[in-house]
C-alpha positions as CSV (number, residue, x, y, z in Angstrom):
1,M,0.0,0.0,0.0
2,P,1.5,3.4,-1.0
3,S,2.2,5.7,1.9
4,F,0.0,8.7,2.7
5,F,2.7,11.0,1.4
6,V,2.7,9.2,-2.0
7,Q,-1.1,9.1,-2.2
8,E,-1.4,12.8,-1.6
9,D,1.5,13.6,-4.0
10,F,3.7,15.3,-1.5
11,R,7.2,15.5,-2.7
12,D,8.6,16.8,0.6
13,R,7.4,15.4,3.9
14,A,7.9,18.8,5.5
15,D,5.0,20.1,3.4
16,V,2.7,18.1,5.6
17,V,3.0,20.7,8.4
18,P,0.4,23.3,7.3
19,L,1.9,26.6,6.3
20,Q,-0.9,28.5,7.9
21,F,-0.2,26.9,11.3
22,R,3.5,27.6,11.0
23,R,3.2,31.2,9.9
24,M,0.4,32.2,12.3
25,E,2.3,30.7,15.3
26,L,5.5,32.5,14.7
27,P,6.1,36.2,15.5
28,R,5.6,38.4,12.5
29,S,9.3,39.5,12.6
30,C,10.3,35.9,11.8
31,T,8.1,35.5,8.8
32,A,8.0,39.0,7.4
33,Q,10.1,38.1,4.4
34,T,8.2,34.9,3.6
35,D,5.4,35.3,1.1
36,S,2.3,33.0,1.3
37,G,3.5,30.8,-1.5
38,A,7.1,30.3,-0.2
39,S,8.3,27.1,1.3
40,W,8.5,27.2,5.2
41,K,12.2,26.2,4.9
42,S,12.9,29.7,3.8
43,V,12.7,30.7,7.5
44,S,16.0,29.4,8.9
45,V,16.3,27.9,12.3
46,E,18.8,30.5,13.3
47,R,16.4,33.3,12.4
48,I,13.6,31.6,14.3
49,L,15.9,31.3,17.4
50,E,16.4,35.0,17.3
51,C,12.7,35.4,18.1
52,V,12.9,33.2,21.3
53,K,13.1,36.2,23.6
54,E,10.2,38.0,21.8
55,S,7.8,35.0,21.7
56,P,9.4,31.9,23.3
57,G,6.2,29.7,23.5
58,P,5.2,29.9,19.8
59,V,8.8,29.5,18.7
60,L,9.3,26.4,20.8
61,N,6.0,24.9,19.6
62,Y,7.1,25.7,16.0
63,L,10.4,24.0,16.5
64,A,8.8,20.9,18.0
65,A,6.7,20.6,14.8
66,L,9.7,20.5,12.5
67,P,10.4,17.2,10.9
68,P,13.2,15.1,12.6
69,E,15.6,15.6,9.7
70,V,15.5,19.4,10.1
71,L,16.1,19.2,13.8
72,L,18.9,16.8,13.2
73,D,20.7,19.4,11.1
74,N,20.2,22.2,13.7
75,Y,19.8,20.5,17.2
76,E,23.1,21.8,18.5
77,T,22.2,25.4,17.8
78,V,18.7,24.9,19.2
79,I,19.9,23.3,22.4
80,S,22.8,25.8,23.1
81,T,20.5,28.8,22.5
82,L,17.6,27.6,24.5
83,L,19.6,26.2,27.5
84,A,21.5,29.5,27.8
85,D,18.3,31.3,28.5
86,A,17.0,28.5,30.7
87,L,20.1,28.5,32.9
88,D,19.7,32.3,33.3
89,G,16.3,31.7,34.8
90,K,14.4,33.7,32.2
91,P,11.8,31.3,30.9
92,G,8.6,30.5,32.8
93,K,7.1,27.1,33.5
94,V,5.1,27.0,30.2
95,V,8.1,27.8,28.2
96,L,10.3,25.2,30.0
97,S,7.6,22.6,29.5
98,S,7.7,23.3,25.8
99,F,11.4,23.1,25.8
100,A,11.2,19.7,27.5
101,H,8.9,18.5,24.8
102,L,11.3,19.8,22.1
103,W,14.2,18.1,23.9
104,Q,12.4,14.7,23.9
105,T,11.6,15.2,20.2
106,I,15.3,15.6,19.4
107,H,16.1,12.8,21.8
108,A,14.1,10.4,19.6
109,V,16.4,11.2,16.7
110,V,20.0,11.6,18.1
111,P,19.9,10.4,21.8
112,R,23.6,10.0,22.5
113,E,24.6,13.2,20.7
114,L,21.9,15.1,22.6
115,W,23.1,13.7,26.0
116,L,26.6,15.0,25.3
117,K,25.5,18.4,24.0
118,T,23.1,18.9,26.9
119,A,25.7,17.8,29.5
120,N,28.1,20.4,28.1
121,E,25.5,23.1,28.0
122,F,24.3,22.3,31.5
123,R,27.7,23.5,32.8
124,G,26.8,27.0,31.8
125,A,29.2,29.8,30.7
126,R,30.5,30.7,34.2
127,L,34.1,29.6,33.6
128,P,36.2,28.6,30.6
129,R,35.9,24.9,30.0
130,R,36.9,22.0,27.9
131,D,33.9,20.3,26.5
132,Y,33.3,16.7,27.6
133,Q,33.7,14.0,25.0
134,Q,31.5,10.9,25.0
135,H,34.3,8.8,26.5
136,D,34.6,11.2,29.5
137,L,31.0,10.8,30.5
138,I,30.8,7.0,29.8
139,M,33.7,6.3,32.0
140,N,32.7,8.8,34.7
141,P,29.0,9.7,34.7
142,L,29.5,11.6,37.9
143,L,31.0,14.5,35.9
144,L,27.4,15.4,35.2
145,F,27.1,16.8,38.7
146,R,29.3,19.7,37.7
147,S,26.3,21.3,36.1
148,H,24.9,24.8,36.7
149,P,23.0,25.1,40.1
150,R,19.8,25.9,38.3
151,V,19.8,22.4,36.8
152,F,19.2,21.0,40.3
153,S,16.5,23.5,41.3
154,E,14.3,23.6,38.2
155,P,12.1,20.5,37.8
156,V,12.1,20.5,34.0
157,L,15.9,20.8,33.7
158,F,16.3,18.3,36.6
159,G,14.1,15.8,34.8
160,I,16.3,16.0,31.8
161,F,19.4,15.7,34.0
162,L,18.1,12.5,35.6
163,Q,17.4,11.0,32.2
164,I,20.9,11.7,31.0
165,L,22.4,10.5,34.2
166,E,20.5,7.2,34.1
167,N,21.5,6.7,30.5
168,Y,25.2,7.3,31.1
169,L,25.1,4.9,34.2
170,V,23.6,2.2,32.0
171,V,26.1,2.8,29.1
172,C,29.0,2.8,31.6
173,R,27.8,-0.5,33.1
174,N,27.5,-2.1,29.7
175,S,30.9,-0.7,28.5
176,L,32.7,-2.0,31.5
177,F,31.2,-5.4,31.2
178,R,32.0,-5.6,27.5
179,G,35.6,-4.7,28.3
180,F,35.8,-7.3,31.0
181,K,34.3,-10.1,28.9
182,S,36.5,-9.4,25.9
183,N,39.6,-9.7,28.1
184,T,38.4,-12.1,30.8
185,A,41.5,-14.3,30.8
186,K,43.8,-11.3,31.2
187,F,41.8,-9.8,34.1
188,Q,41.5,-13.2,35.8
189,E,45.3,-13.6,35.7
190,S,45.6,-10.4,37.8
191,G,42.9,-11.6,40.2
192,F,40.2,-9.2,38.9
193,G,36.9,-11.0,38.5
194,E,33.3,-10.2,37.7
195,V,32.6,-9.6,41.3
196,N,35.1,-6.7,41.2
197,V,33.3,-5.1,38.3
198,H,30.0,-5.3,40.2
199,A,31.7,-3.7,43.2
200,M,33.1,-0.9,41.1
201,L,29.8,-0.1,39.6
202,D,28.0,-0.3,42.9
203,L,30.4,2.3,44.3
204,Q,29.8,4.5,41.4
205,E,26.0,4.3,41.6
206,S,26.2,4.7,45.4
207,A,28.2,7.9,44.8
208,A,25.6,9.2,42.3
209,I,22.9,8.6,44.9
210,Q,24.8,10.4,47.6
211,M,25.4,13.4,45.4
212,L,21.8,13.5,44.3
213,L,20.6,13.4,47.9
214,E,23.1,16.1,49.1
215,T,22.8,18.3,46.0
216,C,19.1,18.1,45.4
217,L,17.7,17.8,48.9
218,L,19.9,19.9,51.0
219,H,21.1,22.8,48.8
220,L,18.0,23.9,47.0
221,P,17.8,27.7,46.9
222,K,15.9,29.2,49.8
223,E,13.7,31.3,47.5
224,Q,12.3,28.2,45.8
225,P,8.6,27.8,46.3
226,G,7.5,24.8,48.4
227,D,5.9,22.9,45.5
228,T,9.1,23.1,43.5
229,V,11.1,21.7,46.4
230,E,8.6,18.9,46.9
231,K,8.7,18.1,43.1
232,I,12.5,17.9,43.1
233,R,12.5,15.7,46.1
234,A,9.8,13.4,44.6
235,M,11.8,13.1,41.4
236,T,15.0,12.3,43.3
237,C,13.3,9.7,45.4
238,S,11.7,8.1,42.4
239,F,15.0,7.9,40.5
240,I,16.8,6.3,43.5
241,H,14.0,3.8,44.0
242,H,14.3,2.9,40.3
243,I,18.0,2.2,40.7
244,F,17.5,0.2,43.9
245,V,14.8,-1.9,42.3
246,E,16.7,-2.4,39.1
247,K,19.6,-3.8,41.1
248,G,17.4,-6.6,42.2
249,N,18.9,-7.1,45.7
250,S,19.8,-5.1,48.8
251,T,23.5,-4.7,48.0
252,L,23.3,-1.1,46.8
253,V,20.8,-0.1,49.4
254,K,23.1,-1.4,52.1
255,L,26.2,0.3,50.6
256,V,24.4,3.7,50.4
257,H,23.3,3.4,54.1
258,F,26.6,2.2,55.4
259,Q,28.3,5.1,53.7
260,G,25.6,7.3,55.3
261,Y,24.2,10.6,54.4
262,P,22.9,13.6,56.4
263,R,20.2,12.1,58.7
264,E,18.1,15.2,58.2
265,L,17.2,13.5,54.9
266,L,15.9,10.3,56.5
267,P,12.2,11.5,56.7
268,V,12.4,12.3,53.0
269,T,14.1,9.1,51.9
270,V,12.1,6.7,54.1
271,D,8.8,8.3,53.1
272,G,9.7,8.8,49.4
273,I,11.6,5.6,48.5
274,P,9.5,2.5,48.9
275,S,12.5,0.1,48.5
276,M,13.9,1.5,51.7
277,Y,12.0,-1.2,53.4
278,V,14.9,-3.6,52.8
279,C,16.9,-1.7,55.3
280,F,15.3,-3.9,57.9
281,D,17.5,-6.7,56.7
282,F,20.7,-5.0,57.8
283,I,19.7,-2.4,60.4
284,H,21.2,-4.4,63.2
285,E,24.5,-4.5,61.5
286,L,24.5,-0.7,61.1
287,M,23.8,-0.1,64.7
288,A,26.7,-2.5,65.6
289,H,29.1,-0.6,63.4
290,A,32.4,0.4,64.9
291,D,31.9,4.0,63.9
292,P,29.7,5.9,66.4
293,E,28.3,8.1,63.6
294,R,27.1,5.1,61.7
295,Q,25.4,3.8,64.9
296,V,23.6,7.1,65.3
297,F,22.5,7.0,61.7
298,G,21.3,3.4,62.1
299,I,19.2,4.2,65.2
300,Y,17.5,7.2,63.5
301,L,17.0,5.1,60.3
302,A,15.3,2.4,62.5
303,G,13.1,5.1,64.1
304,H,11.9,6.6,60.8
305,L,11.3,3.1,59.3
306,S,9.2,2.2,62.4
307,I,7.0,5.2,61.8
308,K,6.6,4.4,58.2
309,Y,6.2,0.7,58.7
310,P,4.7,0.1,62.3
311,L,4.7,-3.6,61.8
312,E,5.5,-6.6,63.9
313,R,9.0,-6.8,62.3
314,S,9.9,-3.2,63.2
315,L,8.5,-3.6,66.7
316,T,10.6,-6.8,67.2
317,I,13.8,-5.0,66.0
318,T,13.1,-2.1,68.4
319,K,12.6,-4.4,71.4
320,D,15.5,-6.8,70.6
321,V,18.1,-4.5,69.1
322,V,17.4,-0.8,69.6
323,L,16.4,-0.7,73.3
324,P,19.2,-3.1,74.4
325,K,21.6,-0.9,72.5
326,F,20.4,2.1,74.6
327,K,20.7,0.2,77.9
328,K,24.2,-0.8,77.0
329,E,25.3,2.7,76.1
330,F,23.9,4.2,79.3
331,A,24.8,1.4,81.8
332,I,27.3,3.7,83.5
333,L,24.5,6.2,84.3
334,S,22.3,3.4,85.8
335,E,25.2,2.5,88.0
336,I,25.8,6.1,89.1
337,N,22.1,6.6,89.9
338,K,21.9,3.4,91.8
339,A,25.0,4.4,93.9
340,F,23.4,7.8,94.7
341,R,20.3,6.1,95.9
342,T,21.8,3.4,98.0
343,A,25.4,4.1,99.0
344,D,26.8,6.3,101.7
345,S,29.4,9.0,101.1
346,T,32.4,6.7,101.6
347,E,31.0,4.1,99.2
348,L,30.1,6.8,96.7
349,A,33.7,8.0,96.5
350,Q,34.9,4.4,96.0
351,I,32.3,3.7,93.3
352,L,32.4,7.0,91.4
353,S,36.1,8.2,91.5
354,P,37.4,5.4,89.2
355,L,34.6,5.9,86.5
356,K,35.6,7.5,83.2
357,A,33.5,9.4,80.7
358,P,33.0,7.7,77.3
359,S,35.5,8.7,74.6
360,P,34.5,12.0,72.9
361,P,32.9,10.3,69.8
362,V,30.9,7.9,71.9
363,A,29.9,10.6,74.4
364,R,28.7,12.7,71.5
365,M,26.9,9.8,70.0
366,S,25.1,8.8,73.2
367,V,23.7,12.4,73.6
368,E,22.5,12.5,70.0
369,I,20.6,9.2,70.1
370,I,18.4,10.1,73.1
371,P,15.9,12.2,71.1
372,A,15.5,9.3,68.7
373,L,13.5,7.5,71.3
374,V,10.6,9.9,70.4
375,L,10.5,8.2,67.0
376,F,9.9,4.8,68.5
377,V,7.3,6.1,70.9
378,T,5.5,7.8,67.9
379,A,5.5,4.4,66.1
380,F,4.6,2.2,69.1
381,A,3.0,4.4,71.8
382,T,0.9,1.6,73.2
383,D,3.7,-1.0,73.2
384,L,6.8,1.0,74.2
385,A,5.9,4.4,75.7
386,Q,5.9,3.1,79.3
387,E,9.1,1.1,79.0
388,I,11.0,3.9,77.3
389,Q,9.8,6.4,80.0
390,E,11.0,4.1,82.7
391,F,14.3,3.7,81.0
392,L,14.8,7.5,80.8
393,Q,13.9,8.0,84.4
394,E,16.5,5.3,85.3
395,I,19.3,7.1,83.5
396,K,18.3,10.6,84.5
397,P,20.8,12.0,87.0
398,P,19.4,12.9,90.5
399,P,18.1,16.5,90.6
400,D,20.6,17.6,93.3
401,M,23.6,15.9,91.8
402,K,25.1,19.2,90.4
403,T,25.1,20.7,93.9
404,Q,26.4,17.7,95.7
405,D,30.0,16.8,96.3
406,T,31.1,15.0,93.1
407,Y,33.0,12.3,95.2
408,G,36.0,12.4,93.0
409,M,34.2,12.1,89.6
410,K,36.3,13.4,86.8
411,A,35.3,16.7,85.1
412,E,34.7,15.0,81.7
413,L,32.3,12.6,83.2
414,I,30.4,15.4,85.0
415,A,30.1,17.4,81.8
416,W,28.8,14.4,79.9
417,I,26.2,13.7,82.6
418,A,25.0,17.3,82.3
419,K,24.4,17.0,78.6
420,V,22.7,13.7,79.0
421,E,20.4,15.2,81.6
422,D,19.3,18.0,79.3
423,A,18.6,15.6,76.5
424,V,16.7,13.2,78.7
425,T,14.6,16.0,80.3
426,E,13.5,17.3,76.8
427,T,12.8,13.8,75.5
428,I,10.6,13.0,78.5
429,K,8.6,16.1,77.8
430,R,8.1,15.2,74.2
431,I,7.1,11.7,75.0
432,A,4.5,12.9,77.5
433,Q,3.0,15.1,74.8
434,I,2.8,12.2,72.4
435,K,1.0,10.0,75.0
436,Q,-1.4,12.9,75.7
437,N,-2.2,13.3,72.1
438,S,-2.5,9.6,71.2
């Protein structure tokens, strides 16, 4: 069957786009020299782009209507011109949306070339630069994070950034595996196996996730409206969830959380990334980590997961792992409080003078984790509120301890006890409010 174009006797596919539509949509200055019978091609893309500032919406719609072969000849000029304005913050939401549509139209024709061109243009014109080559971004997709700050605060540009990042991560993975499989014998001689390739790629993807979280969730401009911030966060969480699910196991999730990220982000990641549920599989390992900072992160992660998933599994982890962890960390306070309640002055001096404060990292960690108990009470008020309140009362220093003879206690220990007391007092108040409201 002959094609529609042959049937209708069109010699040029471009003629299918009605001249009336094209000419009426463009500003008059762009078409002033084109008579009604002239071919639409007599209006050059360069001339059209000069009209972007005058009438950006119609120009972008016009460009999106061009046949793919015309865009192919001019896409570099189109992208560099339009992105320069976008990075300056000039276009509005409607114009940016039209640009995204145009970008996807070009992407259907020259995807890899467009990734590279866009990645280079995303860097902006702030400093002299050497343009990336395809090999640079295939071998190190993290170079994309050197983009202009507006890329990370404008949802349309950020969506394009995520699409490019995902593509380069996939191409990088495929490229490395092809290289490994074509030289398997040589690599194996040096003790480098497929498991090492997976480890390298996991580290790279983990680094990409860390950079996304820190760049896109912490450093958004303060003047950004709330809906824009939420949209950026939702896009980021959706992207990370996709990577976690595509991995097919908890390896990457575990790596990301053992490396850690600012715990202020935990409410966002736990609520926005459904695959975070697998953290229950290794949360006990994280809380047993040698690094106190990782332990703090693990406890807060467990708390936020418990609020999101108040299930039997999370309750069991709280009872069997989290609370014993607290009791172990504050055993020295239980011992001190018991001594103040039961011993005379001579015995107190014998008990207290040898005691030492925890090391600075552990002391700092122990003070930081006390407020996390509020999370577990929020999740399991009926099951745990009473037990946690009793524990806090047990480790709270006696009211008159600061005015009493310290019985030879070291200054570092006294200072730590004072910080713990402040944290415990505030946490008890917050738990009482939760119980009152539940």
